C-alpha positions as CSV (number, residue, x, y, z in Angstrom):
1,M,66.0,191.5,-104.8
2,Y,66.2,187.8,-105.2
3,E,63.5,186.6,-107.6
4,G,64.6,182.9,-108.0
5,E,63.3,179.6,-106.9
6,A,62.1,178.9,-103.3
7,L,64.9,178.4,-100.8
8,R,64.8,176.5,-97.5
9,I,67.6,177.8,-95.2
10,A,68.7,176.5,-91.8
11,I,69.6,179.3,-89.4
12,I,71.4,179.3,-86.1
13,G,70.1,182.5,-84.5
14,E,67.2,184.9,-85.1
15,P,65.9,184.8,-88.7
16,P,66.4,188.2,-90.5
17,I,63.8,190.4,-91.8
18,I,64.0,190.1,-95.6
19,K,62.1,191.2,-98.7
20,E,61.7,187.8,-100.3
21,E,58.6,185.7,-99.7
22,Q,60.0,182.6,-101.3
23,V,62.8,182.1,-98.7
24,E,62.0,180.0,-95.7
25,F,64.1,180.0,-92.5
26,N,64.1,177.1,-90.1
27,E,65.9,177.6,-86.8
28,I,68.4,174.9,-85.8
29,S,71.0,174.3,-83.1
30,F,74.7,173.5,-83.3
31,E,73.8,169.9,-82.5
32,D,71.8,169.7,-85.7
33,L,74.9,170.4,-87.8
34,T,75.9,166.8,-87.7
35,N,72.4,165.5,-88.5
36,K,71.8,164.1,-91.9
37,D,68.6,166.1,-92.2
38,L,70.9,169.2,-92.7
39,M,71.3,168.2,-96.3
40,S,67.6,168.8,-96.9
41,Y,68.4,172.6,-96.7
42,D,69.8,174.8,-99.4
43,A,72.2,176.5,-97.0
44,V,73.0,177.3,-93.4
45,L,73.3,180.8,-91.9
46,I,74.9,181.6,-88.6
47,T,74.2,185.0,-87.0
48,K,76.5,187.3,-85.2
49,E,75.4,186.2,-81.7
50,H,76.6,182.7,-82.4
51,L,79.8,183.3,-84.3
52,N,82.0,182.6,-81.2
53,Q,80.5,179.1,-80.8
54,A,80.6,178.6,-84.6
55,S,84.4,179.0,-84.5
56,E,84.9,176.1,-82.1
57,S,87.2,173.5,-83.7
58,Q,84.7,170.6,-83.7
59,Y,82.6,172.5,-86.3
60,A,85.4,173.3,-88.8
61,D,85.1,169.9,-90.4
62,V,81.4,170.3,-90.8
63,Y,81.9,173.5,-92.8
64,L,84.8,172.2,-94.8
65,N,83.1,168.9,-95.8
66,S,79.5,170.2,-96.4
67,T,77.8,169.9,-99.8
68,I,75.7,173.0,-98.9
69,P,77.1,176.5,-98.3
70,F,77.5,178.0,-94.9
71,F,77.2,181.8,-94.3
72,F,78.5,183.7,-91.3
73,I,76.7,187.0,-90.8
74,S,78.6,190.0,-89.5
75,A,82.0,188.2,-89.9
76,K,84.6,189.7,-92.2
77,S,86.5,186.5,-92.8
78,R,85.9,182.7,-93.0
79,I,89.3,182.0,-91.4
80,P,88.0,181.5,-87.8
81,F,85.5,179.0,-89.0
82,T,87.6,176.9,-91.3
83,M,90.9,176.7,-89.4
84,N,91.0,174.7,-86.2
85,D,93.5,176.9,-84.3
86,E,91.8,180.2,-85.0
87,K,89.1,181.5,-82.6
88,Y,86.5,184.1,-83.5
89,S,86.8,187.4,-81.6
90,D,85.7,191.0,-82.1
91,S,88.7,191.4,-84.4
92,W,87.0,189.0,-86.9
93,G,83.7,190.9,-86.8
94,W,82.4,193.4,-89.3
95,I,84.0,196.8,-89.5
96,R,83.7,199.5,-92.2
97,G,85.7,198.6,-95.2
98,N,85.3,194.8,-94.8
99,S,82.8,192.2,-95.8
100,Y,79.6,192.1,-93.7
101,A,79.0,188.4,-94.3
102,V,81.1,185.6,-95.7
103,G,80.2,182.2,-97.1
104,V,82.1,179.0,-97.8
105,I,81.5,175.6,-99.5
106,K,83.8,172.8,-100.5
107,S,84.6,173.0,-104.2
108,E,83.5,170.2,-106.5
109,E,87.2,169.3,-107.0
110,G,87.1,168.4,-103.3
111,D,90.3,169.8,-102.0
112,K,89.6,173.5,-102.2
113,L,87.1,175.9,-100.7
114,N,84.9,178.3,-102.6
115,G,84.3,181.5,-100.6
116,W,82.3,184.7,-100.9
117,G,82.3,188.0,-99.2
118,Y,79.4,190.4,-99.1
119,S,79.8,194.1,-98.3
120,L,77.3,196.7,-97.4
121,Y,76.6,199.6,-99.8
122,N,78.8,202.5,-98.8
123,D,79.8,200.5,-95.7
124,E,76.7,201.7,-94.0
125,K,74.8,199.4,-91.6
126,K,71.3,200.3,-92.6
127,D,68.4,197.9,-92.8
128,E,67.9,198.3,-96.5
129,Y,71.6,197.6,-97.2
130,I,71.5,194.5,-94.9
131,K,68.4,193.2,-96.8
132,E,70.3,193.7,-100.0
133,V,73.2,191.6,-98.7
134,Y,70.7,188.8,-97.9
135,S,69.3,189.1,-101.5
136,R,72.8,188.5,-102.9
137,I,73.4,185.6,-100.5
138,F,70.2,184.0,-101.8
139,K,71.4,184.4,-105.4
140,T,74.6,182.7,-104.5
141,I,72.7,179.8,-102.8
142,E,70.6,179.3,-105.9
143,E,73.8,179.2,-108.0
144,Q,75.2,176.4,-105.8
145,R,72.2,174.1,-106.1
């Protein structure tokens, strides 16, 4: 369980059920991704239902140039979101043996990306294991502050 500082996270999609009380989700839209207010958040999460739109080429630069991390839930790779010519499809979705969520942020050096992958315990899609993935994501977010 994440026991760190309070986090304020923007989310495109339905906020998940989590164990942590110090994590606040605020629902946003894709139009908000270019708003300067986005930087008031600690991170952005995009849920499975919105991954296809998230992979549209106009958003790749947003993810690649952001100073806060982006996380794609139920996506096994960051490639469809960070490469303009690659579109998300079911082949990029979570399947056993792959990451259940991925994250990305521009490195402090500026020309590289830092990325993370989060797998489910025993590759089982159970509520308690999904909550544990979120706890690990929150720890990563805190480390990026």
